[in-house]
TORKOL-4160 file (C-alpha; in steps of 0.2 Angstrom, whole numbers, padded with zeros to 4 digits, m for minus):
330
<pt num="1" X="0000" Y="0000" Z="0000"/>
<pt num="2" X="0008" Y="0016" Z="m0005"/>
<pt num="3" X="0000" Y="0025" Z="0010"/>
<pt num="4" X="0009" Y="0014" Z="0022"/>
<pt num="5" X="0025" Y="0016" Z="0013"/>
<pt num="6" X="0023" Y="0035" Z="0014"/>
<pt num="7" X="0019" Y="0034" Z="0033"/>
<pt num="8" X="0035" Y="0024" Z="0036"/>
<pt num="9" X="0045" Y="0035" Z="0025"/>
<pt num="10" X="0038" Y="0051" Z="0034"/>
<pt num="11" X="0043" Y="0043" Z="0051"/>
<pt num="12" X="0060" Y="0038" Z="0045"/>
<pt num="13" X="0065" Y="0056" Z="0040"/>
<pt num="14" X="0055" Y="0066" Z="0053"/>
<pt num="15" X="0066" Y="0079" Z="0061"/>
<pt num="16" X="0081" Y="0076" Z="0049"/>
<pt num="17" X="0089" Y="0083" Z="0033"/>
<pt num="18" X="0086" Y="0067" Z="0023"/>
<pt num="19" X="0073" Y="0059" Z="0011"/>
<pt num="20" X="0068" Y="0041" Z="0010"/>
<pt num="21" X="0082" Y="0037" Z="m0002"/>
<pt num="22" X="0095" Y="0044" Z="0009"/>
<pt num="23" X="0107" Y="0031" Z="0016"/>
<pt num="24" X="0105" Y="0026" Z="0035"/>
<pt num="25" X="0086" Y="0031" Z="0035"/>
<pt num="26" X="0083" Y="0013" Z="0042"/>
<pt num="27" X="0092" Y="0019" Z="0058"/>
<pt num="28" X="0081" Y="0034" Z="0060"/>
<pt num="29" X="0066" Y="0024" Z="0057"/>
<pt num="30" X="0071" Y="0011" Z="0070"/>
<pt num="31" X="0075" Y="0026" Z="0082"/>
<pt num="32" X="0057" Y="0032" Z="0079"/>
<pt num="33" X="0050" Y="0015" Z="0083"/>
<pt num="34" X="0060" Y="0014" Z="0099"/>
<pt num="35" X="0053" Y="0030" Z="0106"/>
<pt num="36" X="0035" Y="0023" Z="0105"/>
<pt num="37" X="0025" Y="0019" Z="0121"/>
<pt num="38" X="0014" Y="0004" Z="0120"/>
<pt num="39" X="0016" Y="0003" Z="0101"/>
<pt num="40" X="0012" Y="0021" Z="0098"/>
<pt num="41" X="0019" Y="0039" Z="0099"/>
<pt num="42" X="0011" Y="0047" Z="0114"/>
<pt num="43" X="0008" Y="0064" Z="0122"/>
<pt num="44" X="0007" Y="0067" Z="0141"/>
<pt num="45" X="m0009" Y="0075" Z="0149"/>
<pt num="46" X="m0004" Y="0093" Z="0152"/>
<pt num="47" X="0007" Y="0094" Z="0137"/>
<pt num="48" X="0026" Y="0091" Z="0137"/>
<pt num="49" X="0027" Y="0104" Z="0150"/>
<pt num="50" X="0018" Y="0092" Z="0162"/>
<pt num="51" X="0034" Y="0081" Z="0161"/>
<pt num="52" X="0045" Y="0095" Z="0167"/>
<pt num="53" X="0033" Y="0100" Z="0181"/>
<pt num="54" X="0032" Y="0082" Z="0187"/>
<pt num="55" X="0051" Y="0080" Z="0187"/>
<pt num="56" X="0053" Y="0097" Z="0196"/>
<pt num="57" X="0041" Y="0092" Z="0210"/>
<pt num="58" X="0051" Y="0076" Z="0212"/>
<pt num="59" X="0067" Y="0085" Z="0212"/>
<pt num="60" X="0062" Y="0098" Z="0225"/>
<pt num="61" X="0055" Y="0084" Z="0236"/>
<pt num="62" X="0072" Y="0076" Z="0235"/>
<pt num="63" X="0080" Y="0093" Z="0241"/>
<pt num="64" X="0085" Y="0100" Z="0224"/>
<pt num="65" X="0085" Y="0119" Z="0222"/>
<pt num="66" X="0079" Y="0125" Z="0205"/>
<pt num="67" X="0082" Y="0143" Z="0199"/>
<pt num="68" X="0072" Y="0148" Z="0184"/>
<pt num="69" X="0075" Y="0164" Z="0174"/>
<pt num="70" X="0094" Y="0162" Z="0178"/>
<pt num="71" X="0102" Y="0162" Z="0161"/>
<pt num="72" X="0120" Y="0156" Z="0161"/>
<pt num="73" X="0133" Y="0167" Z="0153"/>
<pt num="74" X="0148" Y="0156" Z="0154"/>
<pt num="75" X="0155" Y="0141" Z="0162"/>
<pt num="76" X="0171" Y="0146" Z="0172"/>
<pt num="77" X="0186" Y="0135" Z="0169"/>
<pt num="78" X="0202" Y="0136" Z="0179"/>
<pt num="79" X="0217" Y="0125" Z="0174"/>
<pt num="80" X="0206" Y="0113" Z="0164"/>
<pt num="81" X="0193" Y="0111" Z="0178"/>
<pt num="82" X="0176" Y="0118" Z="0181"/>
<pt num="83" X="0176" Y="0131" Z="0195"/>
<pt num="84" X="0160" Y="0141" Z="0193"/>
<pt num="85" X="0145" Y="0146" Z="0182"/>
<pt num="86" X="0143" Y="0164" Z="0179"/>
<pt num="87" X="0125" Y="0170" Z="0176"/>
<pt num="88" X="0120" Y="0185" Z="0165"/>
<pt num="89" X="0117" Y="0195" Z="0180"/>
<pt num="90" X="0136" Y="0193" Z="0185"/>
<pt num="91" X="0132" Y="0181" Z="0199"/>
<pt num="92" X="0145" Y="0168" Z="0201"/>
<pt num="93" X="0140" Y="0150" Z="0207"/>
<pt num="94" X="0155" Y="0141" Z="0213"/>
<pt num="95" X="0154" Y="0122" Z="0208"/>
<pt num="96" X="0166" Y="0108" Z="0204"/>
<pt num="97" X="0152" Y="0099" Z="0192"/>
<pt num="98" X="0142" Y="0106" Z="0178"/>
<pt num="99" X="0130" Y="0095" Z="0169"/>
<pt num="100" X="0124" Y="0104" Z="0153"/>
<pt num="101" X="0108" Y="0099" Z="0144"/>
<pt num="102" X="0112" Y="0112" Z="0131"/>
<pt num="103" X="0118" Y="0106" Z="0114"/>
<pt num="104" X="0136" Y="0103" Z="0111"/>
<pt num="105" X="0140" Y="0119" Z="0101"/>
<pt num="106" X="0131" Y="0130" Z="0114"/>
<pt num="107" X="0140" Y="0121" Z="0128"/>
<pt num="108" X="0158" Y="0121" Z="0121"/>
<pt num="109" X="0159" Y="0135" Z="0109"/>
<pt num="110" X="0148" Y="0148" Z="0118"/>
<pt num="111" X="0148" Y="0144" Z="0137"/>
<pt num="112" X="0165" Y="0137" Z="0139"/>
<pt num="113" X="0174" Y="0146" Z="0124"/>
<pt num="114" X="0187" Y="0140" Z="0112"/>
<pt num="115" X="0201" Y="0147" Z="0122"/>
<pt num="116" X="0199" Y="0133" Z="0135"/>
<pt num="117" X="0198" Y="0119" Z="0121"/>
<pt num="118" X="0209" Y="0111" Z="0108"/>
<pt num="119" X="0207" Y="0118" Z="0091"/>
<pt num="120" X="0204" Y="0102" Z="0083"/>
<pt num="121" X="0191" Y="0097" Z="0095"/>
<pt num="122" X="0182" Y="0114" Z="0092"/>
<pt num="123" X="0183" Y="0111" Z="0074"/>
<pt num="124" X="0175" Y="0094" Z="0075"/>
<pt num="125" X="0161" Y="0102" Z="0086"/>
<pt num="126" X="0158" Y="0116" Z="0075"/>
<pt num="127" X="0157" Y="0106" Z="0059"/>
<pt num="128" X="0145" Y="0093" Z="0066"/>
<pt num="129" X="0128" Y="0094" Z="0057"/>
<pt num="130" X="0115" Y="0103" Z="0068"/>
<pt num="131" X="0104" Y="0113" Z="0056"/>
<pt num="132" X="0085" Y="0109" Z="0059"/>
<pt num="133" X="0074" Y="0105" Z="0045"/>
<pt num="134" X="0056" Y="0105" Z="0053"/>
<pt num="135" X="0045" Y="0120" Z="0057"/>
<pt num="136" X="0031" Y="0120" Z="0070"/>
<pt num="137" X="0014" Y="0127" Z="0067"/>
<pt num="138" X="0003" Y="0130" Z="0083"/>
<pt num="139" X="m0015" Y="0134" Z="0079"/>
<pt num="140" X="m0029" Y="0139" Z="0091"/>
<pt num="141" X="m0046" Y="0133" Z="0084"/>
<pt num="142" X="m0064" Y="0138" Z="0088"/>
<pt num="143" X="m0070" Y="0121" Z="0084"/>
<pt num="144" X="m0064" Y="0103" Z="0081"/>
<pt num="145" X="m0060" Y="0102" Z="0062"/>
<pt num="146" X="m0069" Y="0088" Z="0052"/>
<pt num="147" X="m0058" Y="0077" Z="0042"/>
<pt num="148" X="m0066" Y="0068" Z="0028"/>
<pt num="149" X="m0068" Y="0049" Z="0033"/>
<pt num="150" X="m0061" Y="0051" Z="0051"/>
<pt num="151" X="m0071" Y="0049" Z="0067"/>
<pt num="152" X="m0068" Y="0060" Z="0083"/>
<pt num="153" X="m0058" Y="0045" Z="0091"/>
<pt num="154" X="m0047" Y="0044" Z="0075"/>
<pt num="155" X="m0044" Y="0063" Z="0076"/>
<pt num="156" X="m0037" Y="0060" Z="0093"/>
<pt num="157" X="m0023" Y="0050" Z="0085"/>
<pt num="158" X="m0008" Y="0056" Z="0075"/>
<pt num="159" X="m0012" Y="0062" Z="0058"/>
<pt num="160" X="0000" Y="0061" Z="0044"/>
<pt num="161" X="0000" Y="0069" Z="0027"/>
<pt num="162" X="0012" Y="0059" Z="0017"/>
<pt num="163" X="0002" Y="0050" Z="0003"/>
<pt num="164" X="0017" Y="0040" Z="m0003"/>
<pt num="165" X="0036" Y="0038" Z="m0004"/>
<pt num="166" X="0037" Y="0049" Z="m0019"/>
<pt num="167" X="0028" Y="0063" Z="m0011"/>
<pt num="168" X="0040" Y="0063" Z="0004"/>
<pt num="169" X="0056" Y="0062" Z="m0007"/>
<pt num="170" X="0049" Y="0076" Z="m0018"/>
<pt num="171" X="0046" Y="0087" Z="m0003"/>
<pt num="172" X="0064" Y="0084" Z="0003"/>
<pt num="173" X="0071" Y="0089" Z="m0014"/>
<pt num="174" X="0066" Y="0107" Z="m0011"/>
<pt num="175" X="0075" Y="0107" Z="0006"/>
<pt num="176" X="0091" Y="0101" Z="m0003"/>
<pt num="177" X="0092" Y="0118" Z="m0012"/>
<pt num="178" X="0087" Y="0129" Z="0003"/>
<pt num="179" X="0069" Y="0130" Z="m0002"/>
<pt num="180" X="0053" Y="0124" Z="0008"/>
<pt num="181" X="0041" Y="0112" Z="m0001"/>
<pt num="182" X="0025" Y="0118" Z="m0008"/>
<pt num="183" X="0018" Y="0102" Z="m0002"/>
<pt num="184" X="0027" Y="0098" Z="0014"/>
<pt num="185" X="0025" Y="0082" Z="0024"/>
<pt num="186" X="0014" Y="0085" Z="0039"/>
<pt num="187" X="0012" Y="0077" Z="0056"/>
<pt num="188" X="m0003" Y="0083" Z="0065"/>
<pt num="189" X="m0009" Y="0081" Z="0083"/>
<pt num="190" X="m0025" Y="0089" Z="0092"/>
<pt num="191" X="m0020" Y="0085" Z="0110"/>
<pt num="192" X="m0035" Y="0095" Z="0117"/>
<pt num="193" X="m0047" Y="0081" Z="0112"/>
<pt num="194" X="m0040" Y="0070" Z="0126"/>
<pt num="195" X="m0034" Y="0084" Z="0137"/>
<pt num="196" X="m0048" Y="0097" Z="0137"/>
<pt num="197" X="m0039" Y="0109" Z="0149"/>
<pt num="198" X="m0027" Y="0114" Z="0135"/>
<pt num="199" X="m0041" Y="0125" Z="0127"/>
<pt num="200" X="m0058" Y="0134" Z="0132"/>
<pt num="201" X="m0073" Y="0123" Z="0131"/>
<pt num="202" X="m0078" Y="0119" Z="0113"/>
<pt num="203" X="m0061" Y="0125" Z="0107"/>
<pt num="204" X="m0045" Y="0115" Z="0102"/>
<pt num="205" X="m0027" Y="0117" Z="0099"/>
<pt num="206" X="m0017" Y="0109" Z="0085"/>
<pt num="207" X="0001" Y="0106" Z="0083"/>
<pt num="208" X="0009" Y="0103" Z="0066"/>
<pt num="209" X="0027" Y="0097" Z="0062"/>
<pt num="210" X="0030" Y="0102" Z="0044"/>
<pt num="211" X="0045" Y="0093" Z="0037"/>
<pt num="212" X="0058" Y="0100" Z="0025"/>
<pt num="213" X="0058" Y="0118" Z="0031"/>
<pt num="214" X="0077" Y="0122" Z="0030"/>
<pt num="215" X="0086" Y="0132" Z="0043"/>
<pt num="216" X="0095" Y="0142" Z="0029"/>
<pt num="217" X="0080" Y="0147" Z="0018"/>
<pt num="218" X="0087" Y="0154" Z="0002"/>
<pt num="219" X="0074" Y="0168" Z="0001"/>
<pt num="220" X="0075" Y="0171" Z="0020"/>
<pt num="221" X="0062" Y="0166" Z="0033"/>
<pt num="222" X="0057" Y="0184" Z="0037"/>
<pt num="223" X="0048" Y="0187" Z="0021"/>
<pt num="224" X="0041" Y="0170" Z="0019"/>
<pt num="225" X="0035" Y="0163" Z="0035"/>
<pt num="226" X="0017" Y="0169" Z="0033"/>
<pt num="227" X="0017" Y="0161" Z="0015"/>
<pt num="228" X="0023" Y="0145" Z="0022"/>
<pt num="229" X="0011" Y="0144" Z="0036"/>
<pt num="230" X="m0003" Y="0148" Z="0023"/>
<pt num="231" X="0003" Y="0133" Z="0013"/>
<pt num="232" X="0002" Y="0122" Z="0028"/>
<pt num="233" X="m0016" Y="0128" Z="0031"/>
<pt num="234" X="m0021" Y="0126" Z="0013"/>
<pt num="235" X="m0014" Y="0108" Z="0012"/>
<pt num="236" X="m0024" Y="0103" Z="0028"/>
<pt num="237" X="m0039" Y="0111" Z="0020"/>
<pt num="238" X="m0039" Y="0099" Z="0006"/>
<pt num="239" X="m0043" Y="0085" Z="0019"/>
<pt num="240" X="m0053" Y="0096" Z="0031"/>
<pt num="241" X="m0065" Y="0107" Z="0021"/>
<pt num="242" X="m0067" Y="0124" Z="0030"/>
<pt num="243" X="m0052" Y="0122" Z="0040"/>
<pt num="244" X="m0045" Y="0139" Z="0038"/>
<pt num="245" X="m0061" Y="0147" Z="0045"/>
<pt num="246" X="m0058" Y="0139" Z="0062"/>
<pt num="247" X="m0042" Y="0147" Z="0065"/>
<pt num="248" X="m0042" Y="0160" Z="0079"/>
<pt num="249" X="m0023" Y="0162" Z="0081"/>
<pt num="250" X="m0007" Y="0154" Z="0074"/>
<pt num="251" X="0012" Y="0154" Z="0078"/>
<pt num="252" X="0025" Y="0147" Z="0066"/>
<pt num="253" X="0042" Y="0142" Z="0073"/>
<pt num="254" X="0055" Y="0139" Z="0060"/>
<pt num="255" X="0072" Y="0132" Z="0064"/>
<pt num="256" X="0079" Y="0149" Z="0066"/>
<pt num="257" X="0065" Y="0154" Z="0078"/>
<pt num="258" X="0069" Y="0138" Z="0088"/>
<pt num="259" X="0087" Y="0142" Z="0089"/>
<pt num="260" X="0083" Y="0160" Z="0095"/>
<pt num="261" X="0070" Y="0156" Z="0107"/>
<pt num="262" X="0077" Y="0140" Z="0115"/>
<pt num="263" X="0096" Y="0143" Z="0112"/>
<pt num="264" X="0097" Y="0127" Z="0102"/>
<pt num="265" X="0111" Y="0129" Z="0089"/>
<pt num="266" X="0103" Y="0127" Z="0071"/>
<pt num="267" X="0086" Y="0124" Z="0079"/>
<pt num="268" X="0088" Y="0105" Z="0077"/>
<pt num="269" X="0076" Y="0096" Z="0089"/>
<pt num="270" X="0088" Y="0082" Z="0091"/>
<pt num="271" X="0103" Y="0094" Z="0094"/>
<pt num="272" X="0111" Y="0087" Z="0079"/>
<pt num="273" X="0107" Y="0074" Z="0064"/>
<pt num="274" X="0105" Y="0056" Z="0070"/>
<pt num="275" X="0114" Y="0049" Z="0055"/>
<pt num="276" X="0126" Y="0034" Z="0058"/>
<pt num="277" X="0141" Y="0045" Z="0059"/>
<pt num="278" X="0133" Y="0056" Z="0073"/>
<pt num="279" X="0126" Y="0041" Z="0083"/>
<pt num="280" X="0132" Y="0029" Z="0096"/>
<pt num="281" X="0150" Y="0031" Z="0100"/>
<pt num="282" X="0151" Y="0046" Z="0089"/>
<pt num="283" X="0138" Y="0057" Z="0097"/>
<pt num="284" X="0140" Y="0071" Z="0098"/>
<pt num="285" X="0158" Y="0067" Z="0091"/>
<pt num="286" X="0170" Y="0054" Z="0095"/>
<pt num="287" X="0179" Y="0056" Z="0111"/>
<pt num="288" X="0165" Y="0064" Z="0121"/>
<pt num="289" X="0152" Y="0050" Z="0119"/>
<pt num="290" X="0153" Y="0044" Z="0137"/>
<pt num="291" X="0145" Y="0061" Z="0144"/>
<pt num="292" X="0161" Y="0067" Z="0151"/>
<pt num="293" X="0171" Y="0080" Z="0142"/>
<pt num="294" X="0189" Y="0087" Z="0140"/>
<pt num="295" X="0185" Y="0099" Z="0154"/>
<pt num="296" X="0186" Y="0090" Z="0171"/>
<pt num="297" X="0169" Y="0092" Z="0180"/>
<pt num="298" X="0159" Y="0096" Z="0164"/>
<pt num="299" X="0147" Y="0083" Z="0158"/>
<pt num="300" X="0134" Y="0083" Z="0144"/>
<pt num="301" X="0116" Y="0075" Z="0147"/>
<pt num="302" X="0105" Y="0082" Z="0133"/>
<pt num="303" X="0099" Y="0076" Z="0116"/>
<pt num="304" X="0116" Y="0080" Z="0108"/>
<pt num="305" X="0122" Y="0064" Z="0117"/>
<pt num="306" X="0118" Y="0045" Z="0115"/>
<pt num="307" X="0105" Y="0040" Z="0111"/>
<pt num="308" X="0098" Y="0057" Z="0105"/>
<pt num="309" X="0082" Y="0067" Z="0108"/>
<pt num="310" X="0064" Y="0061" Z="0110"/>
<pt num="311" X="0061" Y="0065" Z="0129"/>
<pt num="312" X="0067" Y="0047" Z="0135"/>
<pt num="313" X="0077" Y="0053" Z="0150"/>
<pt num="314" X="0090" Y="0041" Z="0145"/>
<pt num="315" X="0104" Y="0054" Z="0141"/>
<pt num="316" X="0102" Y="0061" Z="0159"/>
<pt num="317" X="0101" Y="0044" Z="0167"/>
<pt num="318" X="0117" Y="0038" Z="0158"/>
<pt num="319" X="0126" Y="0055" Z="0162"/>
<pt num="320" X="0121" Y="0053" Z="0181"/>
<pt num="321" X="0128" Y="0035" Z="0181"/>
<pt num="322" X="0144" Y="0041" Z="0173"/>
<pt num="323" X="0146" Y="0055" Z="0185"/>
<pt num="324" X="0144" Y="0043" Z="0200"/>
<pt num="325" X="0156" Y="0030" Z="0192"/>
<pt num="326" X="0170" Y="0043" Z="0190"/>
<pt num="327" X="0167" Y="0050" Z="0207"/>
<pt num="328" X="0167" Y="0067" Z="0200"/>
<pt num="329" X="0167" Y="0082" Z="0213"/>
<pt num="330" X="0175" Y="0072" Z="0227"/>
């Protein structure tokens, strides 16, 4: 069935700069399957922020102090060792251990600084592939859209617009040349169906991942973001008549926006491509795949490390085990 092939192809390339014919897409497809819960992609009640809130409550109960709104300016290094963290306010927090959930480029090139690191190491970090290729469109709707042939319970599931493999490959062709696709591959969820607190009564929120929206758009995103958002809405309208009339508000986040708002280099939601040469013992690069780094007391724990993104908690779990095994901070 070409529709099944299209769905598999869409899952294999979601979040990456590759098409179905690109080598190693079997790996990214298996990674996608590995992230499923009970055989399906899932969203938590309360949205993804609900996970952070739950973890924060557990951490505070265990005696952890959490400071929000405290942006880090730099990681202070003395004689090859972490000695403190400096906030943008100028406050210094002395410490012998820093565990960074930021991407590798932000951690090493921005927060630590190249002066503290080997030039070859910095070059390898700087040339790792981290440019995002997915845009996020958030929509507030005044009613539940009616997709032809789908029941309400089916609308609560993940919807894909990827009719066949050729459609997915053709959409990727545009991204290869710094353009967005006129017919992008879309992953659509309406979380408010099962989580009504996300929207006022009778209203809904929709989240759309639009593949093949390149970080470096040839024409520049500033003058084309509205046009791309409208393309997405028009495409959905082919399957849900009158869809555009339901939209109350919308927000489009391109990879550039994700980079600016969330301090993720390149706006890549995995903090870097999950190709074979940037996976396993080579994630983020060979030599720092065990979560410790060339700076004593500095560890990585985010999506830039093995096994990658997807809100599994595994990078943090593995980093904690590494810190304990090394007896860091003692």
